[in-house]
N, C-alpha and C positions, 0 to 999 in steps of 0.2 A: 151248663144246664144241671139239672138234678142228677145226682149220682147215688145209686144204691150201694151202700157200704156193706151191710149185713142183712141177710135174709135167712131167718131161722124159725121154722115152725110158723107161729102166728105173729112174730115180731120182725119188724123191718126198721133198719136205720138208713136214713137218706141224708146226704149232705146237700144243703141248699146252695144255690149259686151265689156269687158275690152280690148280685142285684136281684132282689125280689120286688118287682114293681109292675106298673101297668103293662109294660112290654112283654113280660113273661109269666105273670102271676097265674093266668088261666092255664098255661101249659104245666106249670108246677102243680097246680091243683088237680088238673086232669090226670097227670101221672100218679099222684098220690091216691086219687080216687080209684085208679086201676089197681093199685096195690091192695086197697081195701076190698075191692070186688074179688080179688084173688085170694082173700082170706086173712090179710093182715089185720090184727086186732090191737096191737101195740105198735104205734108208729112214732119213732123218734126222729125229730127234725134236728139235725146237726147244723146249727147256725154259726159255726166257728169262722166261716169265710164270708159271712154276710157283711157287706160294706154299706149297702143302701136297701132300706126296707120302707116302702111307702104304704099308703092306706090300702092299695090293692093287695099288696102282700099280706098285710095284717088281716084283711078280710078273708083271704084264702085260708090263712091259718085258723081263723075262727070257724069258718065253714067246715074245714076238715075235722076240727075238734067236735063239732056238733054231729057230723056224719059218723064219726067213730063212737060217740055217745049212743047214737041210735043203733049201733051194731054191738053194743056192750063192750066197746073197746076204749082205748085211751090214746090221746095224742100227747106227746111230751116234747117240749122245746128245750134244746140244750145248747149251751155255750154261746149264748147271745152276748154281744159286746156290751160293755158297761153303759155306753151311751143309749143303746136301745133298751137295755134293762130299765133305765130311768124313765124313758118314754112309756114303756110297757106298764110300769107301776103307776105313773102319773095318770094314765088312761084307765087305771083300775083293772087292766086285763089280767093281772096276776091272780085275781080272785077267780077268774074264769079258767085260766090256763097257767099254772105255776111254771116258773122257770127252774131249770136244772143247771148246775155249774158245769157239768161234763156229760158226755154221752154215757159213760159208765154209771154216773149217778142217775141219769134218766132211766137206764135199763134196770137199775136196782130200785127206782122209785124214791130216791133221796132228794128231797127239796131242801135248798138252803137259801140264805139271804143274798148270796152273791154268786156270780158265775165267773169269777176271776180265774180259778184254777182249771185250765183246760189241758194240763200236761199229762194227765193220766192216760195210759195206753188203753186201747180198745181191746178188751179181753176176748170179745166174741168175733173178731175178724178172722 
């Protein structure tokens, strides 16, 4: 399930489960919404362990992005696999929610063209 890795002031980093799909997308979304209600304004989704992401999971991510926009916040998606990066870009979702190569890059706001380098340590843990 969803794991909170870092919670610091108004920034939270959560690691998504290996499957974000019809079976658990609502739970993932509800837990993230709780974090937003508790004051999180920068939510970093660490997708480094995601093996399966279906349309329900994508929908939850988009919904969370909009919710944070409404709260003057930001959703950042980090360390998405190469396969899902391609799908994300083909769907044009990178214009709505850019991808970050690592959690550290997401925390710093550095967007790049690829998410291949996930070896950076998490400084804020």
